[in-house]
Steps between C-alpha positions, in 0.01 A plus 500: 500500500781745423499624861531145631800431272668827598436430872650154457807638326555759775461238770742266329753788467472585867544138608799446270659825624466397864701184449795694361489764773592253771807375307600856415482598871742218582736625224481854636581390855788290368640792302469735798678251730771452239558878474486535881771232525706656218826635621505880515122569474257584779121523466380818670132532395211300356207613292209318340676429170859597577769517764798729547856371539822678572853417381681491835830616348379795294171574689320528162130413514316275256133399456432135427171403342298216647167524315302206368626548141813704564744354750867564566561812291760719668456875455744768617331767711606854416454844660349806327835571330529149353776390736479165680302526822713411804376331814548721805397242757720266704 
């Protein structure tokens, strides 16, 4: 009986989580589009739970989170000496 209750709770959690994931994906795409359209920023790389943007004026690189529970946090990328990492591309 305990196994059946535990299995039911796990199944309910998985189903409930799936409903939120679709909405969260839309929010992530919206946030990425908004940042892509933001004046002065350019998206240069995408990862599974993040993307990298560059400030076009200063060439400083930032990581932006886009995970299921952590979206939109902007983190400065630094080199081994702790100085801001600069984009060397076009």
